[in-house]
Backbone as CSV, one residue per row, in Angstrom:
resi,resn,N_x,N_y,N_z,CA_x,CA_y,CA_z,C_x,C_y,C_z
1,UNK,23.133,-4.832,-3.274,21.790,-5.110,-3.747,21.508,-6.596,-3.534
2,UNK,20.343,-6.880,-3.015,19.913,-8.258,-2.785,19.061,-8.727,-3.957
3,UNK,19.185,-9.987,-4.293,18.372,-10.559,-5.359,17.681,-11.805,-4.833
4,UNK,16.387,-11.872,-5.097,15.603,-13.048,-4.739,14.945,-13.598,-5.991
5,UNK,14.911,-14.907,-6.102,14.132,-15.560,-7.142,12.749,-15.808,-6.547
6,UNK,11.716,-15.412,-7.292,10.342,-15.555,-6.801,9.538,-16.267,-7.896
7,UNK,9.572,-17.601,-7.899,8.961,-18.361,-8.989,7.443,-18.233,-9.087
8,UNK,6.786,-17.868,-8.002,5.331,-17.773,-8.035,4.829,-16.357,-8.320
9,UNK,5.695,-15.498,-8.808,5.342,-14.139,-9.214,5.081,-14.172,-10.718
10,UNK,3.918,-13.646,-11.147,3.596,-13.808,-12.562,3.023,-12.584,-13.272
11,UNK,2.677,-11.528,-12.548,2.021,-10.404,-13.220,2.354,-9.080,-12.536
12,UNK,1.848,-7.998,-13.109,2.092,-6.671,-12.541,1.509,-6.529,-11.141
13,UNK,0.410,-7.199,-10.904,-0.185,-7.159,-9.572,0.765,-7.783,-8.551
14,UNK,1.392,-8.878,-8.940,2.395,-9.514,-8.073,3.541,-8.534,-7.807
15,UNK,4.013,-7.890,-8.857,5.119,-6.941,-8.724,4.750,-5.814,-7.772
16,UNK,3.539,-5.322,-7.892,3.069,-4.248,-7.023,2.988,-4.712,-5.570
17,UNK,2.469,-5.905,-5.375,2.332,-6.467,-4.032,3.709,-6.672,-3.387
18,UNK,4.657,-7.140,-4.176,6.018,-7.357,-3.681,6.676,-6.028,-3.329
19,UNK,6.538,-5.048,-4.200,7.112,-3.723,-3.924,6.527,-3.134,-2.646
20,UNK,5.230,-3.271,-2.486,4.565,-2.753,-1.288,5.088,-3.449,-0.033
21,UNK,5.267,-4.761,-0.098,5.770,-5.516,1.057,7.174,-5.056,1.441
22,UNK,8.015,-4.827,0.442,9.379,-4.363,0.710,9.351,-2.965,1.321
23,UNK,8.528,-2.092,0.766,8.452,-0.702,1.241,7.913,-0.615,2.668
24,UNK,7.155,-1.611,3.095,6.686,-1.624,4.482,7.843,-1.879,5.447
25,UNK,8.849,-2.599,4.980,10.034,-2.870,5.796,11.022,-1.703,5.699
26,UNK,11.214,-1.196,4.483,12.132,-0.081,4.242,11.508,0.857,3.211
27,UNK,10.889,1.936,3.670,10.224,2.862,2.747,11.159,3.481,1.706
28,UNK,12.454,3.504,1.983,13.418,4.102,1.062,14.030,3.087,0.094
29,UNK,13.669,1.829,0.213,14.262,0.780,-0.626,13.923,0.998,-2.097
30,UNK,14.861,0.613,-2.946,14.626,0.616,-4.390,14.354,-0.830,-4.793
31,UNK,13.238,-1.056,-5.473,12.817,-2.411,-5.832,12.727,-2.521,-7.350
32,UNK,13.392,-3.527,-7.900,13.311,-3.824,-9.332,12.726,-5.221,-9.475
33,UNK,11.658,-5.334,-10.246,11.010,-6.625,-10.451,11.152,-7.018,-11.918
34,UNK,11.692,-8.199,-12.150,11.827,-8.750,-13.500,10.887,-9.949,-13.585
35,UNK,9.702,-9.712,-14.144,8.697,-10.775,-14.208,9.138,-11.936,-15.091
36,UNK,9.826,-11.641,-16.178,10.258,-12.693,-17.096,11.255,-13.635,-16.429
37,UNK,12.226,-13.057,-15.728,13.253,-13.866,-15.058,12.810,-14.327,-13.672
38,UNK,11.673,-13.795,-13.203,11.151,-14.121,-11.866,12.127,-13.693,-10.769
39,UNK,12.744,-12.512,-10.964,13.720,-11.995,-10.007,13.246,-10.679,-9.405
40,UNK,13.576,-10.494,-8.137,13.323,-9.239,-7.436,14.666,-8.765,-6.902
41,UNK,15.043,-7.554,-7.284,16.289,-6.958,-6.804,15.923,-5.819,-5.866
42,UNK,16.543,-5.822,-4.705,16.210,-4.834,-3.682,17.480,-4.146,-3.214
43,UNK,17.462,-2.826,-3.277,18.558,-2.021,-2.749,18.021,-1.343,-1.495
44,UNK,18.427,-1.855,-0.346,17.921,-1.356,0.931,19.083,-0.929,1.810
45,UNK,18.970,0.254,2.349,20.016,0.747,3.230,19.797,0.391,4.686
46,UNK,18.607,-0.107,5.023,18.353,-0.349,6.440,17.830,-1.738,6.776
47,UNK,17.288,-2.471,5.824,16.702,-3.779,6.130,17.690,-4.910,5.853
48,UNK,17.625,-5.924,6.671,18.437,-7.126,6.492,17.761,-8.047,5.475
49,UNK,18.550,-8.899,4.853,18.013,-9.845,3.870,16.914,-10.709,4.477
50,UNK,17.111,-11.142,5.707,16.113,-12.000,6.351,14.789,-11.263,6.557
51,UNK,14.852,-9.976,6.870,13.630,-9.181,7.041,12.879,-9.044,5.720
52,UNK,13.631,-8.818,4.658,13.012,-8.660,3.343,12.417,-9.976,2.859
53,UNK,13.127,-11.062,3.090,12.614,-12.374,2.698,11.320,-12.679,3.454
54,UNK,11.307,-12.384,4.737,10.103,-12.602,5.541,8.941,-11.760,5.023
55,UNK,9.217,-10.523,4.643,8.164,-9.649,4.109,7.577,-10.234,2.830
56,UNK,8.434,-10.778,1.971,7.951,-11.396,0.729,7.124,-12.643,1.032
57,UNK,7.563,-13.418,2.007,6.811,-14.614,2.400,5.450,-14.236,2.977
58,UNK,5.422,-13.203,3.803,4.159,-12.766,4.395,3.206,-12.198,3.343
59,UNK,3.766,-11.740,2.225,2.938,-11.247,1.123,2.393,-12.404,0.283
60,UNK,2.832,-13.635,0.597,2.299,-14.807,-0.085,3.204,-15.422,-1.137
61,UNK,4.475,-15.051,-1.136,5.406,-15.549,-2.148,6.473,-16.443,-1.521
62,UNK,7.205,-17.150,-2.376,8.255,-18.060,-1.904,9.610,-17.628,-2.467
63,UNK,10.215,-16.615,-1.854,11.504,-16.131,-2.346,12.658,-17.051,-1.969
64,UNK,13.640,-17.096,-2.840,14.874,-17.819,-2.550,16.006,-17.100,-3.266
65,UNK,17.220,-17.401,-2.857,18.361,-16.821,-3.558,18.504,-17.548,-4.882
66,UNK,18.712,-16.806,-5.970,18.832,-17.474,-7.271,20.111,-18.283,-7.367
67,UNK,20.036,-19.367,-8.111,21.223,-20.185,-8.351,22.139,-19.443,-9.311
68,UNK,23.428,-19.604,-9.124,24.388,-18.997,-10.045,24.289,-19.715,-11.384
69,UNK,24.430,-18.977,-12.484,24.399,-19.633,-13.797,25.479,-20.707,-13.883
70,UNK,25.219,-21.743,-14.640,26.166,-22.843,-14.756,27.504,-22.322,-15.256
71,UNK,28.564,-22.688,-14.556,29.898,-22.248,-14.923,30.295,-20.927,-14.292
72,UNK,29.358,-20.241,-13.664,29.663,-18.957,-13.032,30.170,-19.194,-11.620
73,UNK,30.980,-18.276,-11.164,31.440,-18.327,-9.785,31.005,-17.049,-9.102
74,UNK,30.749,-17.147,-7.823,30.304,-15.970,-7.095,31.476,-15.155,-6.574
75,UNK,32.629,-15.771,-6.426,33.815,-15.027,-6.019,35.046,-15.859,-6.327
76,UNK,36.172,-15.184,-6.399,37.414,-15.906,-6.632,37.931,-16.417,-5.298
77,UNK,38.887,-17.329,-5.309,39.413,-17.851,-4.053,39.949,-16.759,-3.136
78,UNK,40.423,-15.660,-3.703,40.967,-14.577,-2.886,39.872,-13.650,-2.373
79,UNK,38.611,-13.874,-2.752,37.519,-13.037,-2.291,37.284,-11.819,-3.163
80,UNK,37.914,-11.773,-4.306,37.772,-10.654,-5.231,37.118,-11.157,-6.506
81,UNK,36.367,-10.296,-7.172,35.711,-10.712,-8.412,36.713,-10.909,-9.539
82,UNK,37.899,-10.352,-9.393,38.930,-10.503,-10.407,38.862,-9.462,-11.505
83,UNK,37.883,-8.578,-11.456,37.713,-7.568,-12.492,38.838,-6.552,-12.568
84,UNK,39.572,-6.403,-11.495,40.649,-5.413,-11.481,41.988,-6.010,-11.905
85,UNK,42.013,-7.300,-12.152,43.266,-7.962,-12.529,43.387,-8.040,-14.040
86,UNK,44.599,-7.849,-14.556,44.794,-7.938,-16.017,44.665,-9.355,-16.523
């Protein structure tokens, strides 16, 4: 699942416009919009991240990858999340 931060998204109309833009690239994509957090999560089986980002930009938004929370890591040095280790 891809996540984009979209700071200029503010209402249900924005959410609808974003969902429509994503569906034009991948009609089967699942789109979750969190207006409070300004995040868009996209589960797409056929579109690349760059295609989806371009679609959001063409819809008039400025998507970016969200920053990791302070103190969080995106992966362990071994490339594993570490969840399977005791």
